[in-house]
C-alpha positions, 0 to 999 in steps of 0.5 A, a space after each residue: 445885198 442880203 437883208 433879212 428884214 427885206 426877205 421877211 417882208 417878201 415872205 409875209 407879203 406872199 412873195 415866197 418864191 422871191 424870198 427863197 431865191 434870195 435866201 438861196 443866193 445868200 446861203 450858197 455863198 458867204 451866208 452858209 454859216 448864218 443860222 438865222 438865214 437857215 431858220 428863216 428859210 425853214 419858216 418860209 418852206 413850212 409856210 409853203 407846205 414843204 415840210 421836208 425842206 423846213 426840217 432840213 433847214 431847221 436842222 442846219 440852223 441847229 447844227 450851226 447854233 444849238 440855241 437857235 429858235 429852230 429847235 422850238 420850231 422843229 419840235 412844233 413841226 414834229 408835234 403837228 406832223 405827229 398829231 392824230 385824232 381818229 374822230 377826224 378821219 372818216 374811213 
C-alpha cells in the first residue's frame, strides 16, 4: 500500500532505489494523477543526481496541479543548472 510518509523516510535514510521503485509502482497504477507523488519522485531523482528525470517529474506535477511546490523546485533546479562563475573554472 502506498504511504508517502514511508517513502519519504526511505529516501531520507538513503534507500532511494527502493523509494523510486515504490513510487513507480504507485504512479503506474492508481496514483498517476497524484501531484504530490510526482513531486516526491522529482525530489528523489534530483537527490540522486538525475536532473533530467527530476525535471520531467516536476513538470508532470505542475500539469496536475499548477499550485504544486514543484514549480518552486523546478525554478530552483533551473537556477542551479544555469549558474556560471568563470572564476571557478580552470581551463
